[in-house]
C-alpha positions, 0 to 999 in steps of 0.5 A, spaced: 550 501 608 554 498 603 550 499 597 549 507 599 557 507 599 558 504 592 552 509 589 557 515 592 563 511 589 560 511 582 557 518 583 563 521 584 567 517 579 562 519 574 563 527 576 570 526 576 570 523 569 566 528 567 571 534 569 577 530 566 573 528 559 568 533 558 572 539 560 579 542 558 581 545 552 579 540 546 586 537 545 586 531 541 587 526 547 581 529 550 577 528 544 579 521 543 577 520 549 570 522 549 570 519 542 572 512 545 567 513 551 561 515 546 563 509 542 563 504 548 556 507 549 553 505 543 556 498 543 553 497 549 546 497 546 543 491 543 544 490 536 538 486 533 539 483 526 534 485 521 531 478 521 530 479 529 527 486 528 522 483 523 520 477 528 520 482 534 515 487 530 510 480 529 511 479 536 509 486 538 503 486 533 501 479 535 501 481 543 497 487 542 492 484 538 491 477 542 484 478 542 483 478 535 482 471 533 485 467 526 490 473 526 496 471 522 501 476 520 507 475 515 513 479 512 512 481 505 517 485 502 522 490 504 523 497 500 530 500 501 531 507 502 532 511 496 532 519 494 525 519 496 524 515 502 529 516 507 528 509 512 527 503 509 520 500 509 517 494 511 511 491 508 507 486 512 501 482 511 495 482 517 490 477 515 484 475 519 479 470 516 482 470 510 481 478 509 488 481 508 491 488 509 497 491 508 501 495 513 508 499 512 512 500 517 519 504 518 525 501 522 531 506 524 536 502 528 532 499 534 525 503 533 520 502 528 514 507 527 508 507 522 509 514 519 513 520 519 513 527 515 518 531 513 518 538 516 522 541 509 516 538 504 510 536 509 510 529 505 509 523 509 513 517 508 508 512 508 505 516 502 511 515 498 512 508 500 504 506 498 506 510 491 512 505 490 507 499 492 502 501 487 507 502 482 509 495 483 502 492 483 500 495 477 506 492 473 503 485 475 496 487 474 497 489 467 501 483 466 495 479 469 490 482 464 494 479 458 491 472 460 484 476 461 483 480 455 476 477 454 474 481 460 477 487 457 472 492 453 476 498 449 473 504 447 477 510 444 483 511 440 487 516 443 495 516 445 493 516 452 492 509 454 488 507 461 485 501 464 480 502 469 476 497 474 469 500 474 463 498 478 456 500 475 453 501 482 459 505 485 458 513 485 465 514 484 465 510 478 459 514 476 462 520 477 468 518 473 464 515 467 461 522 466 467 525 464 468 520 458 465 522 452 467 522 444 471 528 444 475 524 451 476 517 446 479 522 441 485 523 445 485 517 450 484 509 449 480 507 455 480 499 457 474 497 462 474 492 466 467 491 470 467 488 477 463 490 483 464 491 491 457 491 491 456 484 491 451 480 488 447 486 485 453 489 482 456 483 478 449 482 475 449 488 473 456 488 470 454 481 467 449 485 463 454 489 460 458 484 458 453 480 454 449 486 451 455 489 448 458 484 444 453 485 438 455 493 438 460 496 432 462 503 435 464 506 441 458 511 441 453 505 442 458 502 447 459 508 451 451 509 451 450 502 453 455 502 459 452 509 462 445 506 461 447 501 465 451 505 470 444 509 472 439 507 477 433 506 472 434 500 468 429 495 465 429 488 469 432 483 464 435 476 464 441 475 468 447 472 466 449 468 473 454 464 470 458 471 467 456 474 474 460 468 478 466 468 473 466 476 474 467 475 482 473 470 481 476 475 476 475 480 481 477 476 487 484 474 483 485 482 482 484 484 489 489 479 491 494 483 486 492 490 489 485 492 486 483 495 493 478 500 491 474 502 484 474 506 480 482 503 480 485 506 474 492 505 471 496 509 466 500 505 462 
């Protein structure tokens, strides 16, 4: 009975409070009382620091993915909200057995979510955040390529300069290569880095390009040779295993820098 009695008193108090505070003619005292009440409600919420939010997100996913062995989750960086990005974006690295995957999460107050879209523009914020990350990654990739100039094969002399990580066994890379001809090379300067997502066979094919292109003198001959190794009908040749191994090591380096697919194209 005592508990029921307390509940009744609380209900009556709330009813009286609503009548006094939320009715009336909107005087300054009434408005101030409303605001004071709402502010007290807001203060009663648990406000986590940014560090605590990150720690709780990591704990959430570790619990959710507790059946995944050798899982490691680490916070990478924060992308601050700007004119394009409505909320702060937080980048996490999910790693399993040495293989990592970046995940972008957004935090607003005490809530976090993986994506949201604007009803006005119909664009998702994850797309915007990914573009920001790609721009940052591309700057690092171009900087690293200054150290690996021996692996860059350049064709053309046009003003539009692009870098392409390309795979001779990749169907999408083959489609991309079809659009490159002598006319294209007059308006573009294209820098090829030949790698592979198809394992040993792809790196062997790429090594043949590097070894056999050395003695060619003009872009027409070089482009013809490159396209020949992108076809399925090539003659068996002695393999350059050390070159293939070096290319595998090279590609691992650029995977870590953000080259996650082929053809990976950077416009400079």
